[in-house]
MDAnalysis code that builds the backbone (N, CA, C; Angstrom):
import MDAnalysis as mda
import numpy as np

u = mda.Universe.empty(699, n_residues=233, atom_resindex=np.repeat(np.arange(233), 3), trajectory=True)
u.add_TopologyAttr("name", ["N", "CA", "C"] * 233)
u.add_TopologyAttr("resid", np.arange(1, 234))
u.add_TopologyAttr("resname", ["MET", "ILE", "ALA", "TRP", "LEU", "VAL", "PHE", "ALA", "LEU", "GLY", "PHE", "CYS", "LEU", "LEU", "ALA", "TRP", "LEU", "ALA", "TRP", "ARG", "LEU", "LEU", "LEU", "TRP", "VAL", "LEU", "GLY", "PRO", "PHE", "LEU", "ARG", "TRP", "TYR", "GLY", "ARG", "PRO", "ARG", "LEU", "ARG", "ARG", "GLN", "TYR", "VAL", "LEU", "ASP", "ALA", "HIS", "TRP", "SER", "TRP", "THR", "LEU", "ALA", "LEU", "ALA", "ASP", "PRO", "MET", "ALA", "PHE", "ALA", "ARG", "ILE", "GLN", "GLY", "GLY", "PHE", "ALA", "ASP", "ALA", "ARG", "MET", "PRO", "LEU", "LEU", "SER", "GLU", "PRO", "LEU", "GLN", "GLN", "SER", "LEU", "ARG", "PRO", "ALA", "LEU", "LEU", "HIS", "LEU", "LEU", "GLY", "MET", "ARG", "SER", "ASP", "MET", "ALA", "ASP", "ASP", "GLN", "VAL", "ARG", "LYS", "VAL", "LEU", "PRO", "GLY", "GLN", "LEU", "ARG", "GLU", "GLY", "TRP", "PHE", "ARG", "MET", "GLY", "LEU", "ASP", "ALA", "LEU", "ARG", "PRO", "ASP", "ASP", "VAL", "PRO", "ARG", "ASP", "ALA", "MET", "ALA", "LEU", "ALA", "CYS", "ALA", "ARG", "VAL", "ALA", "PHE", "ALA", "THR", "ARG", "THR", "ALA", "ALA", "LEU", "LEU", "GLY", "TRP", "LEU", "ASP", "GLU", "ALA", "THR", "GLN", "TRP", "GLN", "ILE", "LEU", "HIS", "HIS", "ASN", "ALA", "GLN", "ARG", "ALA", "ALA", "ASP", "CYS", "PHE", "GLN", "GLY", "TRP", "GLN", "ASP", "PHE", "GLY", "THR", "ALA", "CYS", "ALA", "ARG", "GLY", "ARG", "ARG", "GLN", "TRP", "VAL", "ALA", "HIS", "SER", "ARG", "ALA", "ASP", "SER", "LEU", "GLY", "VAL", "ALA", "PHE", "THR", "GLU", "ASP", "ASP", "VAL", "ALA", "GLN", "TRP", "VAL", "ALA", "ASN", "ARG", "ASP", "HIS", "PRO", "TRP", "HIS", "TRP", "LEU", "PRO", "TRP", "PRO", "LEU", "PRO", "PRO", "PRO", "SER", "LEU", "LYS", "LYS", "PRO"])
u.atoms.positions = np.array([
    [38.407, 37.067, 42.673],
    [37.042, 36.565, 42.856],
    [36.152, 36.974, 41.680],
    [36.265, 38.259, 41.323],
    [35.454, 38.749, 40.197],
    [35.843, 38.045, 38.903],
    [37.180, 37.808, 38.737],
    [37.639, 37.118, 37.526],
    [37.060, 35.722, 37.422],
    [37.007, 34.980, 38.562],
    [36.430, 33.639, 38.553],
    [34.942, 33.675, 38.236],
    [34.271, 34.703, 38.746],
    [32.842, 34.834, 38.484],
    [32.583, 35.101, 37.001],
    [33.395, 35.990, 36.428],
    [33.270, 36.276, 35.002],
    [33.555, 35.026, 34.175],
    [34.593, 34.275, 34.587],
    [34.936, 33.038, 33.873],
    [33.792, 32.032, 33.925],
    [33.190, 31.886, 35.126],
    [32.090, 30.928, 35.285],
    [30.894, 31.331, 34.445],
    [30.574, 32.647, 34.478],
    [29.446, 33.111, 33.678],
    [29.700, 32.920, 32.180],
    [30.943, 33.215, 31.772],
    [31.285, 33.016, 30.371],
    [31.195, 31.562, 29.959],
    [31.674, 30.663, 30.828],
    [31.607, 29.223, 30.533],
    [30.164, 28.761, 30.405],
    [29.303, 29.228, 31.337],
    [27.887, 28.845, 31.287],
    [27.230, 29.370, 30.016],
    [27.594, 30.607, 29.634],
    [27.015, 31.171, 28.420],
    [27.433, 30.382, 27.182],
    [28.715, 30.001, 27.119],
    [29.190, 29.211, 25.986],
    [28.521, 27.842, 25.942],
    [28.362, 27.227, 27.125],
    [27.703, 25.922, 27.180],
    [26.255, 26.020, 26.714],
    [25.578, 27.102, 27.132],
    [24.185, 27.292, 26.719],
    [24.088, 27.503, 25.215],
    [24.991, 28.304, 24.667],
    [24.993, 28.548, 23.232],
    [25.282, 27.269, 22.452],
    [26.230, 26.464, 22.973],
    [26.546, 25.200, 22.305],
    [25.349, 24.262, 22.319],
    [24.633, 24.215, 23.436],
    [23.451, 23.366, 23.547],
    [22.349, 23.820, 22.586],
    [22.144, 25.143, 22.504],
    [21.145, 25.661, 21.580],
    [21.516, 25.365, 20.132],
    [22.802, 25.465, 19.815],
    [23.257, 25.156, 18.457],
    [23.047, 23.688, 18.140],
    [23.324, 22.826, 19.124],
    [23.127, 21.394, 18.915],
    [21.659, 21.080, 18.678],
    [20.766, 21.697, 19.463],
    [19.334, 21.471, 19.268],
    [18.880, 21.986, 17.914],
    [19.424, 23.116, 17.477],
    [19.049, 23.687, 16.187],
    [19.460, 22.762, 15.042],
    [20.651, 22.150, 15.192],
    [21.149, 21.257, 14.147],
    [20.421, 19.925, 14.173],
    [20.227, 19.355, 15.368],
    [19.647, 18.014, 15.483],
    [18.134, 18.026, 15.645],
    [17.562, 19.204, 15.915],
    [16.127, 19.271, 16.186],
    [15.261, 18.653, 15.115],
    [15.436, 19.029, 13.836],
    [14.588, 18.428, 12.791],
    [14.697, 16.909, 12.736],
    [15.923, 16.395, 12.902],
    [16.090, 14.943, 12.881],
    [15.385, 14.286, 14.063],
    [15.533, 14.884, 15.256],
    [14.901, 14.301, 16.441],
    [13.381, 14.328, 16.324],
    [12.855, 15.436, 15.781],
    [11.396, 15.493, 15.607],
    [10.936, 14.461, 14.590],
    [11.717, 14.279, 13.516],
    [11.364, 13.270, 12.508],
    [11.426, 11.867, 13.091],
    [12.514, 11.586, 13.826],
    [12.708, 10.235, 14.344],
    [11.695, 9.888, 15.429],
    [11.320, 10.867, 16.227],
    [10.424, 10.605, 17.343],
    [8.969, 10.863, 17.053],
    [8.621, 11.189, 15.798],
    [7.244, 11.519, 15.488],
    [6.368, 10.285, 15.585],
    [5.067, 10.454, 15.825],
    [4.161, 9.302, 15.859],
    [4.116, 8.600, 14.513],
    [3.949, 7.299, 14.539],
    [3.817, 6.543, 13.306],
    [2.426, 6.796, 12.726],
    [2.375, 7.444, 11.584],
    [1.099, 7.831, 11.009],
    [0.518, 6.746, 10.111],
    [1.354, 5.899, 9.543],
    [0.848, 4.867, 8.657],
    [0.353, 3.682, 9.472],
    [-0.678, 3.018, 8.966],
    [-1.152, 1.827, 9.646],
    [-0.057, 0.766, 9.634],
    [-0.106, -0.123, 10.567],
    [0.912, -1.143, 10.687],
    [0.533, -2.386, 9.880],
    [1.527, -3.024, 9.328],
    [1.342, -4.320, 8.690],
    [1.729, -5.365, 9.733],
    [0.732, -6.082, 10.271],
    [0.990, -6.949, 11.413],
    [1.153, -8.419, 11.021],
    [0.830, -8.779, 9.787],
    [1.002, -10.163, 9.366],
    [2.484, -10.432, 9.118],
    [2.846, -11.709, 8.951],
    [4.261, -11.986, 8.696],
    [4.656, -11.454, 7.322],
    [5.953, -11.471, 7.048],
    [6.482, -10.745, 5.888],
    [5.825, -11.188, 4.581],
    [5.604, -12.483, 4.413],
    [5.040, -12.969, 3.148],
    [3.664, -12.379, 2.898],
    [2.778, -12.482, 3.874],
    [1.396, -12.059, 3.661],
    [1.279, -10.538, 3.665],
    [2.098, -9.859, 4.449],
    [2.139, -8.396, 4.363],
    [2.588, -7.968, 2.972],
    [3.562, -8.691, 2.408],
    [4.082, -8.397, 1.066],
    [2.967, -8.463, 0.032],
    [2.113, -9.482, 0.140],
    [1.043, -9.636, -0.844],
    [0.068, -8.464, -0.801],
    [-0.126, -7.891, 0.396],
    [-1.051, -6.775, 0.556],
    [-0.405, -5.437, 0.223],
    [0.908, -5.316, 0.464],
    [1.597, -4.043, 0.251],
    [1.608, -3.629, -1.215],
    [1.385, -4.556, -2.129],
    [1.309, -4.195, -3.547],
    [0.216, -3.159, -3.794],
    [-0.809, -3.165, -2.956],
    [-1.934, -2.237, -3.127],
    [-1.855, -1.065, -2.154],
    [-0.703, -0.817, -1.557],
    [-0.630, 0.168, -0.473],
    [-1.140, 1.556, -0.848],
    [-0.783, 2.140, -1.995],
    [-1.311, 3.487, -2.289],
    [-2.838, 3.527, -2.307],
    [-3.468, 2.541, -2.940],
    [-4.916, 2.482, -2.979],
    [-5.488, 2.248, -1.591],
    [-4.904, 1.307, -0.864],
    [-5.429, 0.949, 0.448],
    [-5.310, 2.097, 1.432],
    [-4.160, 2.791, 1.416],
    [-3.957, 3.884, 2.355],
    [-4.909, 5.038, 2.062],
    [-5.251, 5.234, 0.798],
    [-6.167, 6.312, 0.436],
    [-7.619, 5.954, 0.720],
    [-7.983, 4.678, 0.555],
    [-9.392, 4.294, 0.629],
    [-9.793, 3.583, 1.918],
    [-8.838, 2.920, 2.578],
    [-9.179, 2.145, 3.779],
    [-8.133, 2.429, 4.849],
    [-8.046, 3.642, 5.306],
    [-6.997, 3.997, 6.247],
    [-7.149, 3.282, 7.583],
    [-8.373, 2.893, 7.943],
    [-8.572, 2.245, 9.230],
    [-8.421, 0.742, 9.205],
    [-7.986, 0.160, 8.130],
    [-7.844, -1.288, 8.054],
    [-7.396, -1.696, 6.677],
    [-6.927, -2.904, 6.564],
    [-6.520, -3.521, 5.300],
    [-5.445, -4.531, 5.612],
    [-4.388, -4.099, 6.297],
    [-3.280, -4.996, 6.599],
    [-2.901, -4.963, 8.074],
    [-3.674, -4.264, 8.900],
    [-3.304, -4.128, 10.298],
    [-3.979, -5.159, 11.203],
    [-4.604, -6.144, 10.604],
    [-5.186, -7.262, 11.346],
    [-5.414, -8.397, 10.365],
    [-5.636, -9.583, 10.903],
    [-5.840, -10.730, 10.029],
    [-7.063, -10.524, 9.148],
    [-8.170, -10.120, 9.739],
    [-9.382, -9.769, 8.983],
    [-10.051, -8.610, 9.699],
    [-9.590, -7.380, 9.467],
    [-10.175, -6.224, 10.160],
    [-11.625, -6.015, 9.770],
    [-12.367, -5.365, 10.656],
    [-13.767, -5.057, 10.399],
    [-13.869, -3.638, 9.847],
    [-14.548, -3.485, 8.739],
    [-14.745, -2.173, 8.143],
    [-16.057, -1.584, 8.650],
    [-16.069, -0.282, 8.867],
    [-17.285, 0.377, 9.325],
    [-18.361, 0.286, 8.248],
    [-19.614, 0.394, 8.668],
    [-20.725, 0.298, 7.724],
    [-20.664, 1.391, 6.650],
    [-20.396, 2.663, 7.022],
    [-20.293, 3.688, 5.962],
    [-19.179, 3.386, 4.959],
    [-18.048, 2.863, 5.452],
    [-16.944, 2.542, 4.549],
    [-17.331, 1.396, 3.629],
    [-18.018, 0.396, 4.155],
    [-18.471, -0.707, 3.314],
    [-19.389, -0.206, 2.206],
    [-20.306, 0.678, 2.558],
    [-21.255, 1.192, 1.573],
    [-20.562, 2.038, 0.505],
    [-19.515, 2.757, 0.894],
    [-18.811, 3.582, -0.083],
    [-17.940, 2.748, -1.015],
    [-17.432, 1.626, -0.521],
    [-16.564, 0.771, -1.329],
    [-17.355, -0.139, -2.268],
    [-18.544, -0.520, -1.864],
    [-19.282, -1.577, -2.547],
    [-19.498, -1.324, -4.040],
    [-20.106, -0.210, -4.456],
    [-20.390, -0.047, -5.898],
    [-19.129, 0.026, -6.756],
    [-18.107, 0.723, -6.260],
    [-16.878, 0.835, -7.045],
    [-16.167, -0.507, -7.152],
    [-16.215, -1.303, -6.090],
    [-15.565, -2.606, -6.127],
    [-16.296, -3.549, -7.078],
    [-17.612, -3.526, -7.065],
    [-18.362, -4.350, -8.007],
    [-18.011, -3.974, -9.448],
    [-17.868, -2.685, -9.704],
    [-17.477, -2.245, -11.045],
    [-16.086, -2.754, -11.403],
    [-15.149, -2.650, -10.450],
    [-13.791, -3.126, -10.697],
    [-13.770, -4.621, -10.986],
    [-14.644, -5.366, -10.327],
    [-14.704, -6.812, -10.499],
    [-15.513, -7.219, -11.727],
    [-16.102, -6.249, -12.413],
    [-16.891, -6.556, -13.604],
    [-18.228, -7.174, -13.284],
    [-18.831, -6.792, -12.150],
    [-20.107, -7.350, -11.724],
    [-21.157, -6.248, -11.692],
    [-22.423, -6.642, -11.796],
    [-23.519, -5.675, -11.815],
    [-23.642, -4.978, -10.454],
    [-23.958, -3.708, -10.502],
    [-24.054, -2.941, -9.256],
    [-25.280, -3.306, -8.429],
    [-26.271, -3.977, -9.048],
    [-27.495, -4.327, -8.322],
    [-27.455, -5.740, -7.745],
    [-26.312, -6.412, -7.818],
    [-26.213, -7.771, -7.278],
    [-26.249, -7.747, -5.754],
    [-27.031, -8.657, -5.186],
    [-27.083, -8.786, -3.736],
    [-25.825, -9.479, -3.233],
    [-25.523, -9.292, -1.960],
    [-24.312, -9.888, -1.388],
    [-24.306, -11.405, -1.527],
    [-25.468, -12.045, -1.350],
    [-25.532, -13.502, -1.484],
    [-25.164, -13.936, -2.901],
    [-25.606, -13.196, -3.892],
    [-25.261, -13.514, -5.277],
    [-23.767, -13.340, -5.529],
    [-23.211, -12.280, -4.987],
    [-21.785, -12.033, -5.169],
    [-20.974, -13.150, -4.544],
    [-21.365, -13.583, -3.359],
    [-20.627, -14.656, -2.667],
    [-20.663, -15.970, -3.448],
    [-21.735, -16.210, -4.184],
    [-21.830, -17.438, -4.970],
    [-20.960, -17.387, -6.227],
    [-20.876, -16.214, -6.833],
    [-20.223, -16.092, -8.135],
    [-18.745, -15.737, -8.030],
    [-18.404, -14.848, -7.101],
    [-17.080, -14.239, -7.109],
    [-15.920, -15.211, -6.891],
    [-15.972, -16.143, -5.924],
    [-14.802, -17.017, -5.729],
    [-14.374, -17.748, -6.991],
    [-15.319, -18.348, -7.704],
    [-14.981, -19.047, -8.930],
    [-14.498, -18.103, -10.010],
    [-15.129, -16.943, -10.115],
    [-14.719, -15.966, -11.125],
    [-13.278, -15.515, -10.907],
    [-12.912, -15.253, -9.659],
    [-11.551, -14.811, -9.379],
    [-10.538, -15.937, -9.577],
    [-10.868, -17.124, -9.117],
    [-9.923, -18.238, -9.289],
    [-9.626, -18.479, -10.764],
    [-10.624, -18.319, -11.605],
    [-10.448, -18.605, -13.038],
    [-9.848, -17.443, -13.824],
    [-10.024, -16.205, -13.346],
    [-9.619, -15.091, -14.190],
    [-8.965, -13.916, -13.498],
    [-8.433, -14.096, -12.275],
    [-7.822, -12.962, -11.574],
    [-6.678, -12.345, -12.380],
    [-5.942, -13.196, -13.122],
    [-4.745, -12.742, -13.835],
    [-5.076, -11.901, -15.063],
    [-6.358, -11.849, -15.447],
    [-6.753, -11.032, -16.600],
    [-7.268, -9.653, -16.186],
    [-7.482, -9.437, -14.897],
    [-8.070, -8.192, -14.432],
    [-7.225, -6.991, -14.875],
    [-7.819, -6.106, -15.658],
    [-7.119, -4.923, -16.123],
    [-6.193, -5.148, -17.297],
    [-6.107, -6.391, -17.793],
    [-5.161, -6.696, -18.868],
    [-5.821, -7.232, -20.128],
    [-7.125, -7.446, -20.082],
    [-7.786, -8.077, -21.235],
    [-8.342, -7.064, -22.229],
    [-8.105, -5.781, -21.989],
    [-8.597, -4.769, -22.927],
    [-7.565, -3.656, -23.081],
    [-6.304, -4.045, -23.264],
    [-5.250, -3.047, -23.421],
    [-5.391, -2.322, -24.759],
    [-5.006, -1.067, -24.772],
    [-5.001, -0.269, -25.990],
    [-3.653, -0.424, -26.693],
    [-3.602, -0.170, -27.999],
    [-2.348, -0.359, -28.745],
    [-1.182, 0.456, -28.194],
    [-1.470, 1.631, -27.629],
    [-0.379, 2.468, -27.143],
    [-0.080, 2.265, -25.668],
    [-0.742, 1.312, -25.012],
    [-0.444, 1.012, -23.612],
    [0.900, 0.304, -23.497],
    [1.661, 0.657, -22.474],
    [2.917, -0.046, -22.177],
    [2.564, -1.272, -21.332],
    [2.768, -2.482, -21.850],
    [2.319, -3.676, -21.131],
    [2.896, -3.813, -19.722],
    [4.159, -3.474, -19.542],
    [4.786, -3.645, -18.219],
    [4.168, -2.697, -17.194],
    [3.862, -1.478, -17.606],
    [3.205, -0.535, -16.697],
    [1.787, -1.009, -16.382],
    [1.108, -1.535, -17.394],
    [-0.231, -2.079, -17.176],
    [-0.189, -3.254, -16.207],
    [0.861, -4.066, -16.295],
    [0.994, -5.205, -15.395],
    [1.142, -4.755, -13.943],
    [1.932, -3.699, -13.704],
    [2.115, -3.208, -12.341],
    [0.790, -2.738, -11.754],
    [0.037, -1.969, -12.521],
    [-1.263, -1.509, -12.039],
    [-2.200, -2.684, -11.804],
    [-2.156, -3.671, -12.691],
    [-3.008, -4.846, -12.530],
    [-2.673, -5.583, -11.235],
    [-1.400, -5.725, -10.918],
    [-1.012, -6.395, -9.669],
    [-1.561, -5.648, -8.454],
    [-1.474, -4.314, -8.483],
    [-1.991, -3.511, -7.378],
    [-3.504, -3.645, -7.257],
    [-4.190, -3.630, -8.374],
    [-5.655, -3.683, -8.346],
    [-6.159, -5.064, -7.939],
    [-5.476, -6.116, -8.364],
    [-5.873, -7.464, -7.946],
    [-5.715, -7.604, -6.435],
    [-4.595, -7.115, -5.898],
    [-4.377, -7.190, -4.449],
    [-5.462, -6.417, -3.706],
    [-5.767, -5.212, -4.166],
    [-6.771, -4.399, -3.480],
    [-8.155, -5.031, -3.594],
    [-8.541, -5.444, -4.793],
    [-9.884, -5.983, -5.006],
    [-10.085, -7.284, -4.237],
    [-9.078, -8.145, -4.243],
    [-9.202, -9.436, -3.564],
    [-9.337, -9.246, -2.063],
    [-8.470, -8.442, -1.497],
    [-8.510, -8.206, -0.053],
    [-9.799, -7.506, 0.359],
    [-10.206, -6.497, -0.385],
    [-11.411, -5.756, -0.022],
    [-12.653, -6.622, -0.160],
    [-12.692, -7.468, -1.185],
    [-13.822, -8.380, -1.335],
    [-13.923, -9.313, -0.136],
    [-12.786, -9.766, 0.375],
    [-12.797, -10.620, 1.562],
    [-13.279, -9.843, 2.786],
    [-12.863, -8.586, 2.908],
    [-13.290, -7.779, 4.046],
    [-14.781, -7.475, 4.007],
    [-15.352, -7.469, 2.812],
    [-16.794, -7.253, 2.679],
    [-17.581, -8.552, 2.818],
    [-16.904, -9.664, 3.021],
    [-17.583, -10.933, 3.222],
    [-17.962, -11.650, 1.952],
    [-17.406, -11.236, 0.826],
    [-17.749, -11.849, -0.461],
    [-16.832, -13.016, -0.815],
    [-15.726, -13.136, -0.138],
    [-14.700, -14.098, -0.536],
    [-14.202, -14.825, 0.703],
    [-14.123, -16.150, 0.628],
    [-13.601, -16.912, 1.766],
    [-12.104, -16.678, 1.905],
    [-11.607, -16.873, 3.110],
    [-10.208, -16.553, 3.392],
    [-9.232, -17.392, 2.577],
    [-9.540, -18.681, 2.405],
    [-8.618, -19.548, 1.675],
    [-8.427, -19.059, 0.234],
    [-9.537, -18.706, -0.424],
    [-9.442, -18.192, -1.794],
    [-8.712, -16.860, -1.812],
    [-9.014, -16.010, -0.844],
    [-8.328, -14.721, -0.758],
    [-6.814, -14.893, -0.723],
    [-6.310, -15.705, 0.218],
    [-4.862, -15.836, 0.367],
    [-4.228, -16.533, -0.827],
    [-4.956, -17.458, -1.442],
    [-4.427, -18.141, -2.620],
    [-4.201, -17.152, -3.770],
    [-5.200, -16.303, -4.032],
    [-5.067, -15.331, -5.121],
    [-4.013, -14.291, -4.785],
    [-3.996, -13.805, -3.550],
    [-2.985, -12.828, -3.154],
    [-1.580, -13.394, -3.327],
    [-1.399, -14.656, -2.977],
    [-0.091, -15.292, -3.104],
    [0.344, -15.368, -4.568],
    [-0.536, -15.844, -5.437],
    [-0.169, -15.980, -6.850],
    [0.048, -14.611, -7.503],
    [-0.756, -13.635, -7.133],
    [-0.586, -12.288, -7.669],
    [0.766, -11.710, -7.256],
    [1.159, -11.944, -6.008],
    [2.451, -11.449, -5.535],
    [3.605, -12.164, -6.232],
    [3.456, -13.453, -6.472],
    [4.485, -14.169, -7.224],
    [4.657, -13.566, -8.622],
    [3.553, -13.202, -9.243],
    [3.620, -12.578, -10.563],
    [4.391, -11.266, -10.489],
    [4.103, -10.456, -9.490],
    [4.801, -9.180, -9.342],
    [6.293, -9.391, -9.114],
    [6.634, -10.392, -8.296],
    [8.048, -10.668, -8.023],
    [8.782, -11.109, -9.279],
    [8.086, -11.814, -10.157],
    [8.704, -12.267, -11.409],
    [8.877, -11.135, -12.416],
    [8.014, -10.122, -12.341],
    [7.996, -9.075, -13.374],
    [8.792, -7.831, -12.999],
    [9.043, -7.615, -11.686],
    [9.669, -6.368, -11.263],
    [10.839, -6.664, -10.328],
    [11.766, -5.698, -10.277],
    [13.028, -5.920, -9.572],
    [13.023, -5.420, -8.136],
    [12.051, -4.639, -7.762],
    [12.022, -4.091, -6.412],
    [10.862, -3.129, -6.266],
    [10.704, -2.580, -5.048],
    [9.596, -1.663, -4.809],
    [9.693, -0.414, -5.679],
    [10.916, 0.092, -5.884],
    [11.079, 1.269, -6.728],
    [10.630, 0.968, -8.159],
    [11.053, -0.158, -8.678],
    [10.701, -0.561, -10.034],
    [9.193, -0.774, -10.157],
    [8.631, -1.513, -9.220],
    [7.193, -1.784, -9.248],
    [6.386, -0.505, -9.095],
    [6.728, 0.320, -8.090],
    [5.956, 1.524, -7.826],
    [5.999, 2.515, -8.970],
    [7.184, 2.678, -9.573],
    [7.318, 3.592, -10.704],
    [6.462, 3.125, -11.878],
    [6.508, 1.828, -12.170],
    [5.677, 1.286, -13.253],
    [4.195, 1.425, -12.927],
    [3.837, 1.265, -11.674],
    [2.435, 1.378, -11.268],
    [1.934, 2.809, -11.434],
    [2.762, 3.792, -11.069],
    [2.386, 5.197, -11.249],
    [2.142, 5.498, -12.726],
    [3.038, 5.011, -13.578],
    [2.857, 5.215, -15.023],
    [1.642, 4.448, -15.538],
    [1.440, 3.250, -15.001],
    [0.322, 2.434, -15.433],
    [-1.019, 3.077, -15.133],
    [-1.119, 3.720, -13.975],
    [-2.388, 4.386, -13.662],
    [-2.603, 5.591, -14.568],
    [-1.529, 6.329, -14.860],
    [-1.674, 7.484, -15.746],
    [-2.165, 7.058, -17.125],
    [-1.623, 5.974, -17.650],
    [-2.070, 5.539, -18.973],
    [-3.478, 4.935, -18.906],
    [-3.844, 4.386, -17.751],
    [-5.181, 3.818, -17.593],
    [-6.252, 4.908, -17.670],
    [-6.034, 6.017, -16.953],
    [-7.049, 7.074, -16.905],
    [-6.935, 8.038, -18.085],
    [-5.851, 7.952, -18.859],
    [-5.645, 8.892, -19.966],
    [-6.703, 8.744, -21.046],
    [-7.306, 7.565, -21.155],
    [-8.309, 7.313, -22.179],
    [-9.695, 7.125, -21.561],
    [-9.941, 7.871, -20.479],
    [-11.266, 7.895, -19.828],
    [-11.659, 6.557, -19.222],
    [-10.665, 5.744, -18.870],
    [-10.973, 4.514, -18.149],
    [-11.090, 4.826, -16.666],
    [-12.101, 4.279, -16.024],
    [-12.406, 4.630, -14.638],
    [-11.444, 3.946, -13.670],
    [-11.084, 4.669, -12.627],
    [-10.285, 4.104, -11.535],
    [-10.723, 4.770, -10.229],
    [-11.998, 4.589, -9.900],
    [-12.579, 5.297, -8.763],
    [-12.004, 4.847, -7.423],
    [-11.428, 3.664, -7.369],
    [-10.828, 3.191, -6.122],
    [-9.333, 3.487, -6.049],
    [-8.770, 3.965, -7.151],
    [-7.339, 4.244, -7.169],
    [-7.027, 5.644, -6.674],
    [-5.755, 5.972, -6.689],
    [-5.301, 7.288, -6.268],
    [-4.099, 7.675, -7.127],
    [-4.030, 8.935, -7.510],
    [-2.917, 9.396, -8.334],
    [-1.656, 9.557, -7.491],
    [-0.532, 9.107, -8.017],
    [0.761, 9.348, -7.381],
    [1.824, 9.373, -8.466],
    [2.975, 9.929, -8.131],
    [4.021, 10.147, -9.124],
    [5.255, 9.310, -8.813],
    [6.188, 9.325, -9.752],
    [7.454, 8.642, -9.527],
    [8.215, 9.260, -8.357],
    [8.070, 10.573, -8.165],
    [8.714, 11.216, -7.013],
    [8.110, 10.726, -5.705],
    [6.789, 10.532, -5.681],
    [6.148, 9.968, -4.488],
    [6.718, 8.590, -4.181],
    [6.864, 7.775, -5.214],
    [7.408, 6.426, -5.023],
    [8.802, 6.487, -4.403],
    [9.658, 7.366, -4.919],
    [11.013, 7.491, -4.382],
    [10.989, 7.884, -2.903],
    [10.069, 8.770, -2.525],
    [9.959, 9.173, -1.124],
    [9.475, 8.018, -0.259],
    [8.516, 7.252, -0.749],
    [8.008, 6.117, 0.025],
    [9.095, 5.063, 0.231],
    [9.834, 4.772, -0.821],
    [10.877, 3.750, -0.714],
    [11.971, 4.189, 0.274],
    [12.183, 5.492, 0.400],
    [13.204, 6.009, 1.309],
    [12.684, 6.217, 2.729],
    [11.386, 6.118, 2.934],
    [10.766, 6.394, 4.237],
    [10.752, 5.133, 5.086],
    [11.409, 5.173, 6.235],
    [11.543, 3.977, 7.068],
    [10.203, 3.457, 7.573],
    [9.159, 4.312, 7.609],
    [7.855, 3.889, 8.100],
    [6.982, 3.274, 7.007],
    [7.422, 3.356, 5.779],
    [6.583, 2.879, 4.673],
    [6.874, 1.410, 4.399],
    [5.828, 0.604, 4.155],
    [6.063, -0.821, 3.872],
    [6.924, -1.057, 2.647],
    [6.942, -0.103, 1.705],
    [7.803, -0.263, 0.531],
    [9.272, -0.028, 0.880],
    [9.545, 0.384, 2.071],
    [10.928, 0.515, 2.541],
    [11.360, -0.719, 3.323],
    [10.521, -1.137, 4.286],
    [10.994, -2.169, 5.209],
    [10.564, -3.589, 4.848],
    [9.607, -3.743, 3.944],
    [9.283, -5.098, 3.498],
    [10.286, -5.541, 2.435],
    [10.749, -6.786, 2.492],
    [11.778, -7.240, 1.549],
    [11.218, -7.442, 0.147],
    [12.079, -7.361, -0.801],
    [11.799, -7.756, -2.187],
    [13.008, -8.579, -2.630],
    [12.835, -9.737, -3.225],
    [11.582, -10.280, -3.757],
    [10.710, -10.891, -2.669],
    [9.649, -11.530, -3.119],
    [8.667, -12.132, -2.227],
    [9.351, -13.110, -1.264],
    [9.215, -12.895, 0.056],
    [9.822, -13.825, 1.019],
    [9.092, -15.167, 1.008],
    [9.750, -16.225, 1.468],
    [9.106, -17.544, 1.471],
    [7.845, -17.519, 2.317],
    [6.800, -18.252, 1.899],
    [5.546, -18.253, 2.685],
    [5.729, -18.981, 3.997],
    [4.900, -18.597, 4.971],
    [4.873, -19.319, 6.237],
    [4.234, -20.672, 6.027],
    [4.401, -21.552, 6.995],
    [3.873, -22.910, 6.852],
    [2.355, -22.937, 7.018],
    [1.803, -21.908, 7.639],
    [0.360, -21.864, 7.805],
    [-0.139, -20.476, 7.437],
    [-1.433, -20.385, 7.145],
    [-2.023, -19.112, 6.764],
    [-1.964, -18.155, 7.955],
    [-2.027, -16.825, 7.710],
    [-1.954, -15.852, 8.787],
    [-3.119, -15.973, 9.756],
])
């Protein structure tokens, strides 16, 4: 009887130790896999999410409560006020322009010259391909944010976002390639005292982590640009 009791206790102890060892080994993975999704969701279809994801580092740093998680999310008044002067500067417009003036001028200005944004004043030592990656990110961010501020009609917004994304798909081989060039492009942009108040610094190592992260749009969104839907989002 005592022998059976000792055997049972020993078996239970071994089972408990095995369970604790399993939790110790699998615990970090389970916590990682079951953690809350911290990044905002991209809810549009793959094509239109793709056009916005080009600006993800900037958008996640500056507009965490919106950008791609709704068709046209509403930005809070304080956020609008903080974005307004820097966005006008990025668009090459006067900081004292009223919203009505911006709405009259901006659609035509973007349709005619979106592809020159950030590329018409390159320095001799700038790497053109890196500059192109940053330009694609900034066009996506500026176009979308201008629409969220009510300066740009939706049709013009999606048209420019689509063409900008096509340009990125033609110039880069994937999210890793694009993101790495964009990180270098921002470094060379600010190296000569050029302003990037709406941007955010990130490194090639950050890009590699994002591309490997299942929750990041640079991981789960396809490259190249997926075919557009038959209708706007």
